[in-house]
C-alpha positions in Angstrom: 9.8 12.0 -84.6 7.8 13.0 -81.7 9.4 13.2 -78.3 8.1 10.6 -75.5 6.0 12.3 -72.8 7.6 12.4 -69.5 5.6 11.3 -66.6 6.6 12.8 -63.3 6.0 10.9 -60.1 4.1 8.2 -62.0 1.0 10.4 -61.6 -1.4 10.6 -64.5 -4.5 13.0 -64.7 -7.8 12.2 -66.0 -10.6 14.5 -66.7 -11.0 18.1 -65.5 -10.6 19.6 -62.1 -12.8 22.6 -63.2 -15.5 20.3 -64.5 -15.5 18.5 -61.2 -15.4 21.7 -59.2 -18.4 23.2 -61.2 -20.3 19.9 -60.9 -19.9 19.8 -57.2 -20.8 23.5 -56.7 -24.1 23.2 -58.9 -25.2 20.0 -57.1 -24.2 21.4 -53.6 -25.6 24.7 -53.8 -29.1 24.1 -55.7 -32.2 23.2 -53.8 -32.3 19.5 -52.7 -33.1 17.5 -49.4 -29.9 18.5 -47.6 -30.4 22.3 -48.3 -33.8 22.4 -47.5 -33.4 20.5 -44.3 -30.6 23.0 -43.4 -33.0 26.0 -44.2 -35.7 24.6 -41.9 -33.3 23.7 -39.1 -31.4 26.9 -39.2 -34.6 28.8 -39.2 -35.8 26.9 -36.0 -32.5 26.8 -34.2 -29.9 29.2 -35.9 -26.8 28.8 -37.9 -24.6 27.4 -35.2 -27.1 24.7 -34.0 -26.9 23.3 -37.7 -22.9 22.9 -37.5 -23.0 19.1 -36.9 -25.9 18.7 -39.4 -23.6 20.4 -42.1 -20.5 18.4 -41.0 -22.4 15.1 -41.3 -23.6 16.2 -44.7 -20.0 16.9 -46.0 -18.4 13.9 -44.4 -21.1 11.6 -45.7 -20.9 12.9 -49.3 -17.0 12.7 -49.2 -16.9 9.2 -47.9 -19.4 8.2 -50.7 -17.3 10.0 -53.2 -14.1 8.3 -52.1 -15.7 4.8 -52.3 -16.9 5.9 -55.8 -13.3 6.5 -56.8 -12.6 2.9 -55.5 -15.2 1.6 -57.8 -18.6 1.8 -56.0 -19.9 3.9 -58.9 -19.4 1.1 -61.4 -21.0 -1.3 -58.9 -24.2 0.8 -58.5 -24.5 1.3 -62.2 -24.3 -2.4 -62.6 -27.1 -3.2 -60.3 -30.0 -0.9 -61.0 -32.0 -2.7 -58.1 -29.6 -1.1 -55.8 -30.4 2.4 -56.9 -34.1 1.6 -57.1 -33.9 0.6 -53.3 -32.2 3.8 -52.4 -34.8 5.8 -54.3 -37.6 4.0 -52.5 -36.0 4.6 -49.0 -35.2 8.0 -49.9 -38.7 8.9 -50.9 -40.3 7.3 -47.8 -37.8 9.4 -45.6 -38.7 12.5 -47.4 -42.3 12.1 -47.3 -41.9 11.4 -43.4 -39.8 14.5 -43.1 -42.4 16.5 -45.1 -45.1 15.3 -42.5 -42.9 16.1 -39.6 -42.1 19.6 -40.9 -45.9 20.2 -41.7 -47.2 19.5 -38.4 -44.5 21.7 -36.5 -45.7 25.0 -34.9 -42.9 26.8 -36.6 -43.4 30.2 -35.2 -43.5 28.7 -31.6 -40.3 26.8 -32.1 -38.4 29.8 -33.6 -39.7 32.1 -30.7 -38.6 29.4 -28.2 -35.2 29.0 -29.7 -34.7 32.9 -29.7 -35.9 33.0 -26.1 -33.3 30.5 -25.2 -30.5 32.3 -26.9 -31.4 35.4 -25.1 -31.2 33.5 -21.9 -27.8 32.4 -22.9 -26.6 35.8 -23.0 -28.0 36.7 -19.6 -27.5 33.6 -17.6 -24.4 31.3 -17.0 -23.6 28.4 -19.3 -24.3 25.5 -17.0 -27.8 26.6 -16.5 -28.5 27.2 -20.2 -27.0 23.6 -21.0 -29.6 22.2 -18.6 -32.4 24.0 -20.3 -31.2 22.7 -23.7 -31.5 19.3 -22.5 -35.2 19.9 -22.2 -35.3 21.2 -25.8 -33.3 18.5 -27.3 -35.0 17.2 -30.4 -36.8 13.9 -30.9 -35.1 11.6 -33.4 -35.1 12.9 -36.9 -36.1 16.5 -35.8 -34.2 19.3 -37.6 -31.4 20.1 -37.6 -30.0 16.5 -37.6 -27.0 15.5 -35.4 -23.7 14.4 -37.2 -24.6 10.8 -37.3 -28.1 11.2 -38.7 -26.8 13.6 -41.3 -24.0 11.3 -42.3 -26.3 8.2 -42.6 -29.0 10.1 -44.6 -26.5 10.7 -47.5 -26.9 6.9 -48.2 -30.8 7.5 -48.7 -30.3 10.7 -50.7 -30.4 10.0 -54.4 -29.1 13.5 -55.1 -25.9 12.6 -53.1 -25.7 9.4 -55.0 -26.0 11.2 -58.3 -23.0 13.4 -57.3 -20.7 10.6 -56.1 -21.6 8.2 -59.0 -20.8 10.9 -61.7 -18.0 12.8 -60.2 -15.3 10.0 -60.8 -16.1 10.2 -64.6 -15.0 14.0 -64.4 -11.8 13.9 -62.8 -9.4 11.2 -61.1 -5.9 11.1 -60.1 -3.8 8.0 -59.9 -0.8 8.1 -57.8 0.1 4.5 -57.0 -0.8 5.0 -53.6 -4.4 3.6 -52.8 -4.9 5.1 -49.5 -3.9 8.6 -50.8 -5.6 8.2 -54.3 -7.7 11.4 -55.2 -7.4 13.0 -51.8 -6.8 16.5 -53.3 -10.0 16.0 -55.3 -11.9 14.8 -52.1 -10.5 17.7 -50.2 -11.6 20.1 -52.9 -15.1 18.7 -53.2 -15.6 18.7 -49.4 -14.7 22.4 -49.2 -17.1 23.2 -52.0 -19.8 21.1 -50.4 -19.3 22.6 -47.0 -19.2 26.3 -48.2 -22.4 25.6 -50.5 -24.6 24.2 -47.8 -23.4 26.9 -45.3 -25.1 29.3 -47.4 -28.5 27.8 -46.8 -28.0 27.6 -43.2 -27.0 31.2 -43.2 -30.1 32.1 -45.0 -32.3 30.3 -42.6 -30.6 32.2 -39.7 -31.2 35.4 -41.5 -34.9 34.6 -42.0 -35.2 34.2 -38.3 -35.3 38.0 -38.2 -38.9 37.8 -39.9 -40.2 36.0 -36.8 -42.2 39.1 -35.9 -44.1 38.8 -39.3 -46.1 35.6 -38.6 -47.8 35.6 -41.9 -44.4 35.7 -43.8 -43.0 32.9 -41.5 -46.0 30.9 -42.3 -45.5 31.3 -46.1 -41.9 30.6 -45.8 -42.7 27.4 -43.8 -45.3 26.4 -46.4 -42.9 26.8 -49.0 -40.1 24.6 -47.4 -42.6 21.9 -46.9 -43.8 22.0 -50.4 -40.2 22.0 -51.8 -39.3 19.0 -49.5 -42.4 17.1 -50.9 -41.4 18.2 -54.5 -38.0 16.6 -53.8 -39.7 13.4 -53.0 -41.7 13.4 -56.1 -38.8 14.4 -58.5 -37.0 11.2 -57.5 -39.3 9.4 -59.9 -39.4 12.0 -62.8 
């Protein structure tokens, strides 16, 4: 006669933490709208200037994942029109973003940012902050601020794919609704933040090539084309 299974702390585990971790890693580190925007923004302004953009992405995805664990995933699947609307809005935003990227004088922007960073090292912080007010971006200009990056996740079909599928891979039930799955959410947030940071760091490194205008133009063109490709792939 088999012995009964003892459940400690009334907690059961479904799925695999490893599967969830790999899924979040692959979806967070592979090319997509978030990573391309960070790459473009960090080449223009540097890694540190992207900190709020990165944090907004991670918080936005984590909130969506938390809501999915509460049942939003099932709701979205039940109403295909919702995902269609998200796809349309996401496509329109990516097309607008592609246009904004394409018309940017990329080399001039990078040189301007590098000049201000040099001034930061040579002048006092108050004066540089005043200068930075002049350089502050128009709405939607990369890198995004925290709020813009967070809200964009709700128009990003790749983020929706992540957050809708993730609950089927791993889920905790602890009997405390406000704490359900918090460990999985923390793990996913860390994986996401580290993954997107790689793209921002890569963009920061590419700024060292600013003295090679042709190379920078090629890099800029590739980022624009890849962003356009992201918009097209939403319908493939």
